[in-house]
N, C-alpha and C positions, 0 to 999 in steps of 0.2 A: 717636135713638141718643145715648147719653151718652158724652162724650169725657173723656180724662184731664184736660184743662184744667178742665172743670166739676167733677170730683171734687176736684181740688186746691183750687178755690175753695170748695167745700163744707167741706173740712177747715179751711181758713183761717177761714171764718165761724164754724164750730163752736168753734174755738179762742178766739174772743172771748167765749164764754159765752151767745150768743143761742140761742133755741129752735130745734129742728130744722126746724120749718115755715118759719121766717123764713130760715134758712140755705139751705134747699132752694129757696125762691123766688129768693133772690139768685143762686144757682148755676144757675138755669134748669132745674130738674127738679122732679118731683113729690115729695111727702113720702115716699111708699112707696119710690120709687127711692132717695131719699137715705138712707132707713133701711137699704137693702141695701148701700150703698156706704160708709157712714160708718166701718165697721171692716174692710172687706175690701180686696183689692188693687185697683189701677187697672183700668179696662176693658181696656186693652191687655195687661195681665198675665193676664187671665182667658181669653184666646183660646188654644186649643190649636193647635199648628202643624198645618197641613193635610198629610195623608199620602196624598192621592188626587189624581188629575188632574181638572181641570175641563173638559178638551176632549181629543179623540183626539190621539194622538201622530202628527204628520205624517211622522215619519221611521221609524216602526216597521217598515215593509216594506223600507226602504232601509238600515237600520242595519248589517246584516251586510256589505253592499258598502262602506259608509262606513268601517267598522272595518278592512276589508281594505286600503283605500287608506291609512289612517293607519299601518298596520303596514308596508306596502310603502314608503311615503314619509313618514317622521315629520315632515318639514318642511312638509307641506301645510297651508295655512291653511283654516279653516272657510269663509271667503268663496269661495275657489277651488272647494271641493267643492260649495258651494251653487249657484254659477253653472253648474257642470257638470251638476248634477242637475235644475235647474229647466227646462232645455230639453226634457226628456222629456215625452211626452204622458201617461205613466202616473204622473207626479209633478207635479201641479199646485200648485207652491209659490208663495207670495206673499212680498213683501219683508219683511213683519213676522215671518216664520218664520226669518229669518237669525239673530236673537238666540237663538232656541231651539236651533238647531244649534251656535252658538258655545258656549253653556253646556254642551251635551252633550259636545262635543269637549273642552272644558276639563276636565270631570269625568273623561272617559275617560283623558286624558293623566295626570291626577293619580293614577289607580288602576292603569292598565294601560300607560301610556306608558313610554318609556325613562327610566332612572334619571338624575336630575340630579346634576351635580357639587356636592359639599358644600363650601362655602367657610366658613372660620372667620375671625372678625374678628381683625384685627391689633391687638395691644396695643403701644403705643409708650411707651417709658420715656424720661425726660428725659436728654438728652445722649448717647443710645445711637447713634442713626442719623442719617446725612445721605443724601439721595438726589439724583442728578443725571442729566441726560439732555440730548439735543439736540432742538430742535424747529424746523421750517421756518417762516419769517416771510413768505415770498413772497406769500401770499394777502392780506396787509394793503396791498399796493400802495405801499410806501414808495419815495420818490424822493429823490435827493441832487442838488440843482441841476437838477432836471428829468430826471435819468437814473435808470432803474429800479435799485433796490438789492436784489438777490437775496441773501439772507443767512439765517443760522441764529441761534438764541439758545440759550445754555447756561444753563438754570435749575438752581439749587442750593437744596434745601429741607430743613428740619429737620421731620420728620413730627410730632414731639411738639407744638411750638409753632406750626408752619406758617410760621415765619420763612423768607423767601426772598430770594435775590439772583440775579444772573446777569450774563452778558456777551454782547456781539455777537461772532459768529465767522462764518467763511466756509465751514468744512468740519468734519466729524466726525473731525478728525485727533487724534493723540496730543498734539501741541503745544497744540491748542485745549482738549482735556480737562484737561491739567495746568495751563494758564494759568487756565482758569475755576475749577478746584478751588482752586488756591492763592490767587487773588484773593478767592474766597468766604471761605475760612477766615481770611485776613488781615483781611478786613472784619469778620468775626465776632469775631476776637481769641482764639479757642479752636478746638480740633479735637475732633470726636466720636470715639467708639470705632470705628465702622464707617462705611464709605462704600459705598453700593450704587449700581451702574449697571445699565443694560441690558447685553446681551451685545455691546457695541460692539467692532468690530475694533480700535479704538484701545486698548482695555484687555484684550481676550481674543483668543485664537487657537484654531484647531481642533486637536484631538488626533487621533491615528490611529484611535481607537475611535469617533470621531464626536462626542465631547463637546467642551467648551471649558474652557480654563484661562486664568489671568491672564498677561499678558506680563511678562517679567522687568523691563523698564523701568518699567512701571506699578507693579509690586510695590515696586521700589526707592524710587519717589517717595512712596508711602504709608507705607512703613517709615520713611523719613526724617521724616515728619510724625507717626509713632506711631499710624497708623490702619490697621485691618484691611480688606482689600478684600472686597467681597461683590457678588453679581450675582443677578438673578432667574432662575428656571428658563426656558430658551428656550421661547417661545410662550406664556408666562404673564405678560402685561404687568401684570395686576392686582397682582402681587407688588411692582411698583414704582409702585403706584397713586397715592401722594401726589404724586410729581413729575409723573406723567401728568396728574393733575387740576390741578396748579399751573400747568403751561404752558398748558393749555386755558383756565383762568380768567384767567391773565395776558394771553394774547392777546385775550381778550374785553375785558379792562380797557383794553388798548391801543387796540382798535377804538373803544370808547366815547370815550376821550380824543381820538382823531383826529377823531371826529364833532364833538365840542365845539370842537376847534381850527379846523375848517373846511377844512383841506387837509392833504395828506400829504407835502408837499415840505419838506426840511430843507436848510439851507445847507451842512452838513457832517456827517460821521459823528459827530463829537464832539457837535454840537448834538442829533442824534438820540439819542445815548447819554445825554445829560443829560435828555432827555424821558422815556426809559425809567426812569432812576434816580428821577425824581420820582414815577412811577407805583409803583415798588417801595416807595419810602419811605411813600407813602400806604397801601399794602396792609399794610405792617408796623406801622403805627401802633398798631393794636389788639392786637398780638401781643407787646408788650414784657413784660407781666407773666409770661407763660409762658416767654418767652425767658430772663428772669432766673432762673427755676427751673431752666433747662437748663444755664446757663453753669457753675455750680459742679461739675456732673457731668462736664465736659469737661476735656481735658488742655490745658496751655499750648502755644503755638505753638513750633515748632523755632526754634533760634537763627538759622538762615539760610534764606532763600527760594531754592529751586533755579531755575536758568535754565529757561525754558519754550520754548526754541528749540534748534535744532541747527545746528552749523557744518559745512557740507559743501564738499568740493572736487569740482567737476564739470568735465567737458570741454565746450568749446563746439564744436559741429559746424560743418561747412562752410557750413551755412545760417544761421549765427549764432544757433543755438538751443541751449538746455540742457534736460536732463531731470532733474527733481527729484521724488522720490516718485511715480513713474509719471505725472507731469504734464510736459507740454512747455512 
């Protein structure tokens, strides 16, 4: 059987000007075969796609039942259906037929299954958006002087350039959100047109009709910075996908750095913060060119930075305890 490689060798040899008989010998085929292939397509291009089965369909008698299962429970996997069917005496199935069923189920879902959600790619323009969120860092096992340090991280990302920064925090409070946002834009030196968050209770609150809108305090802070608030649709985290991916990849980078470091204990929170800052600086090193494209499209910082804390007057009860923000 002549292969594509042999025919390509034949063409190369004929291109040097040698006789067909010599070129055929060097390509490992007869002269008659070489004459047939010297002007025609490659052997693989001559084969017509097969339109018939080479063996009986093992699922022909069972397919109506399989289809009914897929309609009734669209989440069923082909492996589950296969294991259910193979225990029957009238269906002597073998391991090698699982792939056949998986292909048939995949084709059925493509033509008869439930419609899939259509997602359109997001187009990011320089200086337009910043995204932020909170992510838990407890799984990293960080300790301060041997004591477990359960904390969150506030990541701030520019989707166009992927420039990122962030800060350690202990809760998803309004104060942590504003402190993280202001620290990020002051480090950046400019402010974007829009700031998108998840539907955090620190930034939004429930309406009577079941929707959510932005808190007045949060609006005032962003108006002071000249930034418009934005939030993703509830239940659609992919709309805030850049920051979701950023904190996933950042935590993976932190894990790798901890493995190189050899231990997860830090002398203080300040030393741990320096460790995270070094990781952020390394991740931002290759993003400077696109960041420079973004900065001219952003607005300058406001003249003053707002306080990111509240002053409260609270009563001390007879047990020497106070209650602040639903916390004792």
